[in-house]
All heavy atoms as an XYZ file, in Angstrom:
722
protein
N     -73.146    136.907     94.365
C     -74.381    136.797     93.618
C     -74.584    138.111     92.889
O     -74.427    139.206     93.351
C     -75.593    136.660     94.659
C     -76.873    136.781     94.039
S     -78.279    136.832     95.136
C     -78.466    135.071     95.377
N     -75.075    138.044     91.631
C     -75.391    138.981     90.873
C     -76.887    139.354     90.940
O     -77.747    138.520     90.978
C     -75.159    138.726     89.300
C     -73.826    138.329     89.056
C     -75.608    139.973     88.422
C     -72.833    139.464     89.368
N     -77.217    140.637     91.356
C     -78.620    141.061     91.633
C     -79.268    141.807     90.497
O     -80.575    141.791     90.356
C     -78.690    142.095     92.822
C     -78.144    141.450     94.102
N     -76.818    141.556     94.490
C     -78.791    140.547     94.972
C     -76.692    140.932     95.655
N     -77.872    140.320     95.872
N     -78.349    142.463     89.548
C     -78.979    143.109     88.374
C     -77.909    143.123     87.326
O     -76.751    142.866     87.513
C     -79.371    144.583     88.792
C     -78.250    145.530     89.263
C     -77.477    146.246     88.336
C     -77.964    145.650     90.554
C     -76.426    147.096     88.797
C     -76.877    146.412     91.046
C     -76.107    147.142     90.210
N     -78.506    143.321     86.068
C     -77.597    143.284     84.864
C     -77.868    144.696     84.111
O     -79.036    145.229     84.145
C     -77.764    142.170     84.009
C     -77.444    140.865     84.704
C     -79.197    142.040     83.520
N     -76.721    145.142     83.362
C     -76.911    146.193     82.369
C     -75.914    145.837     81.380
O     -74.977    145.180     81.549
C     -76.576    147.483     83.110
C     -75.272    147.645     83.897
C     -74.873    149.138     83.778
C     -75.347    147.283     85.420
N     -76.199    146.446     80.217
C     -75.340    146.190     79.059
C     -74.143    147.225     78.933
O     -73.090    146.885     78.531
C     -76.231    146.241     77.747
C     -76.880    144.950     77.387
N     -76.355    143.977     76.718
C     -78.111    144.547     77.784
C     -77.173    142.900     76.684
N     -78.215    143.243     77.295
N     -74.429    148.496     79.201
C     -73.547    149.508     78.892
C     -73.303    150.326     80.221
O     -74.239    150.597     80.955
C     -74.264    150.394     77.822
C     -73.358    151.493     77.182
O     -72.806    152.276     77.841
O     -73.090    151.335     75.933
N     -72.028    150.677     80.404
C     -71.727    151.500     81.571
C     -72.403    152.877     81.632
O     -72.633    153.427     82.672
C     -70.221    151.658     81.556
N     -72.942    153.368     80.435
C     -73.680    154.626     80.534
C     -75.235    154.519     80.945
O     -75.849    155.426     81.187
C     -73.682    155.376     79.220
C     -74.531    154.816     78.085
C     -74.623    155.689     76.827
C     -75.573    155.210     75.949
N     -75.603    156.007     74.692
N     -75.662    153.174     81.092
C     -77.049    152.869     81.512
C     -77.310    153.652     82.904
O     -76.410    153.596     83.769
C     -77.276    151.423     81.630
C     -77.378    150.695     80.339
O     -77.343    151.433     79.284
O     -77.395    149.454     80.275
N     -78.463    154.152     83.001
C     -78.856    154.800     84.260
C     -79.831    153.948     85.091
O     -80.062    154.229     86.270
C     -79.556    156.083     84.094
O     -80.557    155.955     83.160
C     -78.474    157.169     83.375
N     -80.315    152.770     84.552
C     -81.069    151.924     85.141
C     -80.604    150.433     84.774
O     -80.063    150.279     83.719
C     -82.653    151.993     84.883
C     -83.123    153.347     85.361
C     -82.896    151.781     83.420
N     -80.907    149.476     85.651
C     -80.627    148.022     85.244
C     -81.705    147.180     85.662
O     -82.471    147.572     86.564
C     -79.285    147.735     86.080
N     -81.688    145.966     85.160
C     -82.798    145.103     85.434
C     -82.402    144.199     86.658
O     -81.388    143.454     86.636
C     -83.180    144.205     84.164
C     -84.200    143.170     84.467
C     -83.504    145.070     83.019
N     -83.336    144.026     87.580
C     -83.130    143.127     88.738
C     -83.444    141.739     88.258
O     -84.471    141.521     87.587
C     -84.058    143.535     89.918
C     -84.054    142.499     90.926
C     -83.705    144.920     90.384
N     -82.459    140.829     88.461
C     -82.636    139.409     87.970
C     -82.725    138.448     89.123
O     -82.778    137.223     88.845
C     -81.391    139.066     87.158
C     -81.390    139.991     85.842
C     -80.079    139.208     87.869
N     -83.031    138.852     90.403
C     -83.339    137.828     91.389
C     -84.378    138.447     92.179
O     -84.810    139.537     92.190
C     -82.057    137.794     92.376
C     -80.876    137.233     91.730
C     -81.702    139.120     93.089
N     -85.108    137.300     92.827
C     -86.279    137.796     93.716
C     -85.702    138.143     95.069
O     -84.656    137.791     95.445
C     -87.202    136.509     93.898
C     -87.873    136.150     92.505
C     -89.028    135.179     92.759
O     -89.404    134.952     93.748
O     -89.332    134.512     91.657
N     -86.549    138.920     95.789
C     -86.279    139.217     97.165
C     -85.456    140.459     97.439
O     -84.786    140.618     98.397
N     -85.264    141.338     96.461
C     -84.493    142.596     96.651
C     -85.310    143.539     97.643
O     -86.507    143.812     97.346
C     -84.183    143.386     95.331
C     -83.697    144.792     95.599
C     -83.207    142.492     94.521
N     -84.717    143.744     98.772
C     -85.396    144.560     99.797
C     -84.518    145.816    100.137
O     -83.391    145.845     99.853
C     -85.433    143.707    101.068
C     -86.259    142.456    100.977
C     -87.675    142.744    100.711
C     -88.451    141.404    100.605
N     -89.824    141.634    100.102
N     -85.273    146.836    100.479
C     -84.685    148.069    100.815
C     -83.511    147.812    101.871
O     -83.652    147.057    102.781
C     -85.668    149.057    101.468
N     -82.340    148.533    101.562
C     -81.166    148.351    102.492
C     -80.175    147.330    102.046
O     -79.102    147.351    102.462
N     -80.574    146.510    101.057
C     -79.683    145.517    100.577
C     -78.543    146.123     99.708
O     -78.872    147.014     98.978
C     -80.362    144.386     99.740
C     -81.251    143.444    100.576
S     -82.113    142.296     99.349
C     -80.778    141.408     98.657
N     -77.333    145.646     99.860
C     -76.239    146.100     98.857
C     -76.316    145.059     97.738
O     -76.296    143.906     97.781
C     -74.880    145.979     99.556
C     -73.751    146.380     98.799
C     -73.754    148.058     98.602
O     -74.326    148.678     99.489
O     -73.259    148.399     97.551
N     -76.511    145.653     96.551
C     -76.758    144.981     95.291
C     -75.517    144.988     94.481
O     -74.880    146.062     94.285
C     -78.016    145.514     94.575
C     -79.269    145.668     95.345
C     -80.298    146.306     94.419
C     -79.741    144.282     95.818
N     -75.189    143.812     93.842
C     -74.149    143.749     92.942
C     -74.584    143.665     91.438
O     -75.620    142.833     91.231
C     -73.212    142.582     93.245
C     -71.972    142.398     92.397
C     -71.154    141.139     92.836
C     -69.935    141.124     92.060
N     -69.086    139.986     92.468
N     -74.121    144.439     90.579
C     -74.570    144.299     89.171
C     -73.414    144.092     88.251
O     -72.329    144.422     88.462
N     -73.770    143.449     87.122
C     -72.824    143.074     86.062
C     -73.067    143.866     84.782
O     -74.116    143.953     84.297
C     -72.998    141.568     85.708
C     -72.103    141.112     84.662
C     -70.788    141.309     84.430
C     -72.469    140.228     83.605
N     -70.293    140.602     83.364
C     -71.322    139.964     82.823
C     -73.637    139.569     83.221
C     -71.402    139.070     81.650
C     -73.704    138.716     82.251
C     -72.565    138.505     81.381
N     -71.958    144.698     84.430
C     -72.048    145.344     83.089
C     -71.566    144.460     82.036
O     -70.312    144.071     81.929
C     -71.053    146.515     83.160
C     -71.387    147.512     84.309
C     -71.108    147.426     81.833
C     -70.328    148.685     84.525
N     -72.487    143.856     81.260
C     -72.238    142.832     80.361
C     -71.217    143.232     79.293
O     -70.326    142.341     78.948
C     -73.602    142.388     79.686
C     -74.653    141.929     80.714
S     -76.213    141.634     80.074
C     -75.922    140.171     78.877
N     -71.322    144.339     78.627
C     -70.413    144.686     77.519
C     -68.991    144.914     78.006
O     -68.102    144.693     77.194
C     -70.946    146.080     77.007
C     -72.180    145.953     76.213
O     -72.584    144.749     75.913
O     -72.680    146.988     75.758
N     -68.717    145.186     79.269
C     -67.351    145.332     79.777
C     -66.935    144.239     80.728
O     -65.857    144.240     81.201
C     -67.262    146.661     80.492
C     -67.557    147.897     79.539
C     -67.565    149.258     80.265
O     -67.153    149.238     81.418
O     -67.946    150.154     79.621
N     -67.765    143.309     81.041
C     -67.510    142.276     82.009
C     -66.881    142.895     83.296
O     -65.907    142.342     83.799
C     -66.605    141.273     81.400
C     -66.738    139.874     82.242
O     -67.603    139.755     82.998
O     -65.733    139.105     82.195
N     -67.612    143.864     83.748
C     -67.226    144.530     85.080
C     -68.378    144.480     86.056
O     -69.579    144.311     85.586
C     -66.833    145.936     84.752
C     -65.571    146.170     84.047
C     -65.240    147.564     83.919
C     -63.858    147.690     83.124
N     -63.577    149.134     82.897
N     -68.203    144.895     87.288
C     -69.179    144.914     88.333
C     -69.317    146.254     88.861
O     -68.424    147.086     88.928
C     -68.918    143.840     89.357
C     -68.823    142.443     88.866
C     -67.658    141.904     88.429
C     -69.961    141.773     88.612
C     -67.550    140.625     87.866
C     -69.931    140.364     88.097
C     -68.599    139.862     87.765
N     -70.550    146.618     89.348
C     -70.933    147.853     89.996
C     -71.771    147.492     91.172
O     -72.484    146.424     91.139
C     -71.556    148.904     89.055
C     -70.684    149.355     87.973
C     -72.848    148.379     88.522
N     -71.942    148.415     92.219
C     -72.787    148.146     93.311
C     -73.688    149.299     93.508
O     -73.259    150.495     93.152
C     -71.873    147.998     94.538
C     -71.054    146.688     94.445
O     -71.656    145.638     94.364
N     -69.759    146.826     94.616
N     -74.794    149.055     94.066
C     -75.808    150.065     94.452
C     -76.566    149.596     95.718
O     -76.856    148.350     95.736
C     -76.650    150.529     93.360
C     -77.636    149.485     92.980
C     -77.398    151.780     93.745
N     -76.832    150.372     96.658
C     -77.715    149.906     97.747
C     -79.127    150.192     97.390
O     -79.540    151.405     97.002
C     -77.410    150.764     98.918
C     -78.161    150.248    100.250
C     -77.834    151.023    101.575
O     -77.385    152.132    101.494
N     -77.956    150.347    102.638
N     -80.055    149.188     97.587
C     -81.372    149.330     97.216
C     -82.026    150.212     98.293
O     -81.841    150.094     99.446
C     -82.137    147.970     97.294
N     -82.792    151.223     97.741
C     -83.519    152.162     98.698
C     -84.921    151.809     98.896
O     -85.677    152.283     99.696
C     -83.458    153.577     98.085
C     -82.109    154.158     97.944
C     -81.526    154.689     99.143
C     -80.372    155.563     98.909
N     -79.039    154.796     98.719
N     -85.459    150.785     98.028
C     -86.774    150.408     98.067
C     -86.753    148.890     97.733
O     -85.848    148.482     97.135
C     -87.682    151.118     97.006
C     -87.742    152.595     97.165
C     -88.584    153.230     96.123
O     -88.217    153.014     95.024
N     -89.403    154.169     96.503
N     -87.899    148.191     98.075
C     -88.020    146.796     97.532
C     -88.197    146.833     96.064
O     -89.001    147.761     95.559
C     -89.242    146.135     98.108
C     -89.154    145.975     99.627
O     -88.121    146.273    100.244
O     -90.168    145.594    100.264
N     -87.599    145.985     95.244
C     -87.744    146.069     93.835
C     -87.980    144.558     93.338
O     -87.201    143.604     93.564
C     -86.389    146.572     93.125
C     -86.086    147.995     93.764
C     -86.626    146.592     91.590
C     -84.818    148.567     93.333
N     -89.114    144.421     92.600
C     -89.415    142.992     92.107
C     -88.478    142.638     91.076
O     -88.018    143.416     90.196
C     -90.922    143.279     91.596
C     -91.441    144.480     92.091
C     -90.171    145.312     92.361
N     -88.393    141.238     90.865
C     -87.535    140.767     89.779
C     -88.142    141.288     88.469
O     -89.400    141.341     88.311
C     -87.545    139.146     89.916
C     -86.521    138.618     88.855
C     -89.050    138.596     89.717
C     -86.237    137.104     88.991
N     -87.235    141.425     87.458
C     -87.681    142.053     86.163
C     -87.906    143.539     86.145
O     -88.086    144.008     85.032
N     -87.942    144.127     87.269
C     -88.106    145.621     87.265
C     -86.676    146.241     87.303
O     -85.651    145.717     87.487
C     -88.942    146.063     88.467
C     -90.404    145.643     88.352
N     -91.394    146.569     88.480
C     -90.959    144.553     87.999
C     -92.586    146.050     88.290
N     -92.331    144.734     87.996
N     -86.776    147.629     87.078
C     -85.542    148.350     87.076
C     -85.089    149.010     88.309
O     -85.942    149.554     89.103
C     -85.718    149.398     86.016
C     -85.949    148.999     84.617
C     -86.132    150.053     83.480
C     -87.466    150.750     83.728
N     -88.658    149.996     83.615
N     -83.786    149.134     88.633
C     -83.245    149.798     89.649
C     -82.428    150.906     89.102
O     -81.748    150.785     88.139
C     -82.328    148.907     90.544
C     -81.224    148.234     89.866
C     -81.822    149.640     91.821
N     -82.578    152.152     89.734
C     -81.870    153.325     89.272
C     -80.342    153.166     89.748
O     -80.120    152.804     90.828
C     -82.423    154.612     89.835
N     -79.504    153.527     88.987
C     -78.037    153.429     89.265
C     -77.399    154.782     89.628
O     -76.217    154.866     90.102
C     -77.299    152.785     88.006
C     -77.737    151.346     87.621
C     -76.951    150.957     86.333
C     -77.617    150.441     88.707
N     -78.163    155.811     89.286
C     -77.685    157.158     89.590
C     -78.917    158.020     89.977
O     -80.116    157.576     89.804
C     -77.109    157.737     88.347
N     -78.706    159.217     90.573
C     -79.802    160.122     90.954
C     -80.212    160.682     89.637
O     -79.532    161.107     88.732
C     -79.300    161.193     91.815
C     -79.049    160.722     93.180
O     -79.609    159.675     93.648
N     -78.142    161.343     93.937
N     -81.604    160.602     89.364
C     -82.195    161.028     88.180
C     -83.199    162.185     88.536
O     -84.014    161.958     89.338
C     -82.824    160.030     87.394
C     -81.880    158.749     86.988
C     -82.692    157.594     86.463
C     -80.900    159.218     85.867
N     -83.089    163.304     87.769
C     -84.091    164.376     87.998
C     -85.165    164.376     86.871
O     -85.041    163.845     85.718
C     -83.315    165.711     87.848
C     -82.305    165.747     88.960
O     -82.589    165.522     90.160
N     -81.101    166.068     88.630
N     -86.313    164.996     87.248
C     -87.402    165.107     86.259
C     -86.845    165.791     84.888
O     -86.082    166.686     84.898
C     -88.511    166.109     86.845
O     -88.976    165.530     88.062
C     -89.709    166.224     85.797
N     -87.284    165.021     83.825
C     -86.794    165.480     82.506
C     -85.454    164.738     82.016
O     -85.205    164.717     80.762
N     -84.765    164.026     82.934
C     -83.634    163.387     82.420
C     -83.950    162.171     81.567
O     -85.119    161.613     81.597
C     -82.846    162.815     83.655
C     -82.065    163.756     84.521
O     -81.912    164.952     84.067
O     -81.553    163.409     85.575
N     -83.019    161.837     80.655
C     -83.237    160.695     79.838
C     -82.801    159.414     80.548
O     -81.762    159.438     81.301
C     -82.323    160.826     78.507
O     -82.827    161.915     77.788
C     -82.380    159.547     77.629
N     -83.530    158.343     80.481
C     -83.269    157.048     81.034
C     -82.654    156.098     80.021
O     -83.207    155.922     78.928
C     -84.509    156.438     81.672
C     -84.182    155.016     82.334
C     -85.257    157.334     82.611
N     -81.486    155.547     80.382
C     -80.769    154.605     79.412
C     -80.812    153.203     80.080
O     -80.474    153.043     81.204
C     -79.354    155.035     79.193
C     -79.186    156.319     78.341
C     -79.217    157.420     78.963
C     -79.213    156.224     77.028
C     -79.019    158.694     78.274
C     -79.094    157.400     76.235
C     -78.966    158.576     76.848
N     -81.167    152.321     79.210
C     -81.283    150.761     79.488
C     -80.795    150.067     78.375
O     -81.244    150.361     77.225
C     -82.732    150.394     79.952
C     -82.859    148.926     80.199
C     -84.362    148.736     80.511
C     -84.650    147.184     80.413
N     -86.015    146.966     80.460
N     -79.849    149.261     78.504
C     -79.195    148.362     77.398
C     -78.525    149.399     76.398
O     -78.629    149.062     75.195
C     -80.193    147.449     76.783
C     -80.843    146.472     77.682
C     -82.211    146.039     77.556
C     -80.116    145.842     78.773
C     -82.810    145.077     78.309
C     -80.729    144.911     79.544
C     -82.020    144.605     79.409
O     -82.550    143.601     80.238
N     -78.090    150.521     76.851
C     -77.438    151.395     75.939
C     -78.355    152.237     75.046
O     -77.997    152.959     74.291
N     -79.724    152.103     75.401
C     -80.778    152.767     74.463
C     -81.563    153.736     75.374
O     -81.912    153.436     76.591
C     -81.637    151.704     73.890
C     -82.791    152.363     73.146
C     -80.831    150.735     73.077
N     -81.952    154.855     74.815
C     -82.897    155.871     75.403
C     -84.227    155.216     75.531
O     -84.828    154.881     74.424
C     -82.968    157.098     74.514
C     -84.020    158.161     74.912
O     -84.878    157.843     75.744
O     -83.863    159.283     74.426
N     -84.772    154.935     76.664
C     -85.999    154.143     76.921
C     -87.083    155.211     77.473
O     -88.265    154.828     77.673
C     -85.943    153.074     77.819
C     -85.547    153.440     79.281
C     -85.000    151.991     77.232
C     -85.910    152.401     80.282
N     -86.811    156.417     77.684
C     -87.729    157.396     78.141
C     -87.223    158.492     79.007
O     -86.134    158.832     78.985
N     -88.085    159.182     79.709
C     -87.720    160.300     80.430
C     -88.277    160.141     81.859
O     -89.255    159.499     82.033
C     -88.192    161.647     79.759
C     -89.675    161.826     79.878
C     -90.095    163.106     79.126
N     -91.463    163.124     78.800
C     -92.445    163.293     79.652
N     -92.119    163.626     80.938
N     -93.737    163.318     79.295
N     -87.584    160.806     82.819
C     -87.928    160.818     84.200
C     -89.099    161.721     84.367
O     -89.003    162.973     83.959
C     -86.753    161.133     85.068
C     -87.157    161.295     86.575
C     -85.657    160.105     84.895
N     -90.178    161.338     85.074
C     -91.338    162.272     85.318
C     -91.433    162.630     86.834
O     -92.243    163.416     87.218
C     -92.621    161.699     84.756
C     -92.631    161.573     83.274
C     -93.046    160.376     85.435
N     -90.673    161.918     87.656
C     -90.623    162.186     89.066
C     -89.165    161.791     89.534
O     -88.688    160.858     89.096
C     -91.678    161.456     89.900
N     -88.555    162.581     90.338
C     -87.076    162.246     90.803
C     -86.976    160.809     91.306
O     -87.855    160.349     91.956
C     -86.857    163.388     91.820
C     -87.850    164.451     91.631
C     -89.084    163.824     91.015
N     -85.768    160.337     90.895
C     -85.537    159.017     91.327
C     -84.132    159.034     91.948
O     -83.104    159.463     91.220
C     -85.441    157.982     90.076
C     -86.810    158.099     89.334
C     -85.264    156.606     90.657
C     -86.723    157.434     87.958
N     -83.864    158.472     93.040
C     -82.653    158.367     93.644
C     -81.919    156.984     93.341
O     -82.646    156.046     92.962
C     -82.676    158.490     95.216
C     -83.065    159.842     95.688
C     -82.994    159.915     97.176
C     -83.167    161.171     97.808
N     -83.862    162.272     97.434
N     -80.587    157.010     93.292
C     -79.862    155.776     93.081
C     -80.325    154.781     94.025
O     -80.514    155.081     95.238
C     -78.380    155.975     93.142
N     -80.645    153.554     93.567
C     -81.122    152.437     94.392
C     -82.624    152.347     94.549
O     -83.083    151.380     95.062
N     -83.399    153.328     93.954
C     -84.869    153.218     93.972
C     -85.426    152.459     92.798
O     -84.716    152.294     91.685
C     -85.449    154.745     93.970
C     -85.239    155.375     95.297
C     -85.868    156.673     95.458
O     -86.373    157.331     94.376
O     -86.105    157.201     96.546
N     -86.666    152.180     92.857
C     -87.348    151.343     91.872
C     -87.804    152.402     90.771
O     -88.447    153.443     91.024
C     -88.689    150.860     92.533
C     -89.521    149.992     91.634
N     -90.827    149.720     91.951
C     -89.290    149.247     90.513
C     -91.379    148.849     91.047
N     -90.387    148.607     90.110
N     -87.395    152.141     89.590
C     -87.689    152.945     88.365
C     -88.709    152.062     87.513
O     -88.317    151.034     87.169
C     -86.452    153.154     87.447
N     -89.891    152.740     87.451
C     -91.033    152.009     86.749
C     -91.976    153.006     86.220
O     -91.626    154.159     86.091
C     -91.715    150.985     87.680
C     -92.413    149.894     87.061
N     -91.901    149.105     86.120
C     -93.734    149.564     87.332
C     -92.844    148.284     85.757
N     -93.901    148.486     86.573
N     -93.225    152.670     85.901
C     -94.088    153.411     85.255
C     -94.571    154.655     86.050
O     -95.145    155.617     85.540
C     -95.419    152.608     84.756
C     -94.963    151.614     83.652
C     -96.115    152.057     85.934
N     -94.316    154.630     87.338
C     -94.712    155.734     88.198
C     -93.807    156.939     88.085
O     -94.042    158.040     88.603
C     -94.927    155.279     89.593
C     -93.616    154.812     90.352
N     -93.108    153.552     89.875
C     -92.836    155.326     91.249
C     -91.992    153.289     90.637
N     -91.806    154.440     91.369
N     -92.551    156.631     87.584
C     -91.542    157.781     87.490
C     -90.788    157.868     86.214
O     -89.863    158.640     86.054
C     -90.557    157.673     88.699
C     -89.944    156.293     88.902
O     -89.888    155.424     88.067
N     -89.520    156.027     90.110
N     -91.071    156.804     85.305
C     -90.443    156.969     83.958
C     -91.604    156.708     82.918
O     -92.408    155.862     82.992
C     -89.439    155.713     83.826
C     -88.782    155.794     82.387
C     -88.301    155.900     84.832
N     -91.503    157.567     81.849
C     -92.503    157.500     80.729
C     -91.678    157.423     79.474
O     -90.739    158.119     79.344
C     -93.421    158.706     80.841
C     -94.274    158.915     82.122
C     -95.292    157.814     82.218
C     -96.120    157.934     83.528
N     -96.769    156.730     84.012
N     -92.348    156.924     78.475
C     -91.793    156.991     77.149
C     -91.881    158.357     76.612
O     -92.657    159.182     76.928
C     -92.636    155.972     76.142
O     -92.037    156.151     74.882
C     -94.121    156.448     76.066
N     -90.942    158.625     75.675
C     -91.008    159.951     75.008
C     -91.880    160.043     73.771
O     -92.062    160.918     73.087
C     -89.568    160.291     74.496
C     -88.683    160.582     75.718
C     -87.246    160.971     75.184
C     -86.221    161.238     76.322
N     -84.915    161.395     75.850
N     -92.427    158.786     73.407
C     -93.286    158.739     72.218
C     -94.641    159.476     72.284
O     -95.153    159.833     71.307
C     -93.508    157.092     71.897
C     -92.338    156.455     71.532
C     -92.560    155.079     71.236
N     -91.394    154.310     71.041
C     -91.316    152.967     70.872
N     -92.411    152.332     70.854
N     -90.128    152.506     70.675
N     -95.127    159.667     73.456
C     -96.384    160.352     73.674
C     -96.482    160.958     75.024
O     -95.837    160.650     75.909
C     -97.714    159.504     73.341
C     -97.715    158.339     74.114
C     -98.247    158.027     75.349
C     -97.216    156.880     73.717
N     -97.990    156.815     75.736
C     -97.493    155.982     74.727
C     -96.773    156.449     72.520
C     -97.298    154.640     74.643
C     -96.442    155.064     72.438
C     -96.797    154.271     73.476
């Protein structure tokens, strides 16, 4: 089963595409551009449509989703944690 998708291997977050992701689950992700798979263990419950961090990210790091810079980290995020508005902000303002 695929739990999350990402377009580019350099992405630091990916979109959860199934319901019921719970802390402790081993998640399988599909890198669309390369037709390859990656794994990460969920550290938190993550709702469908939200982002999971694929790597440890520090405050100030750039977040990449679908191969695009989508913002910066405002609070540290560990691989497998929920990446959302509480720890990622746009660089526009």
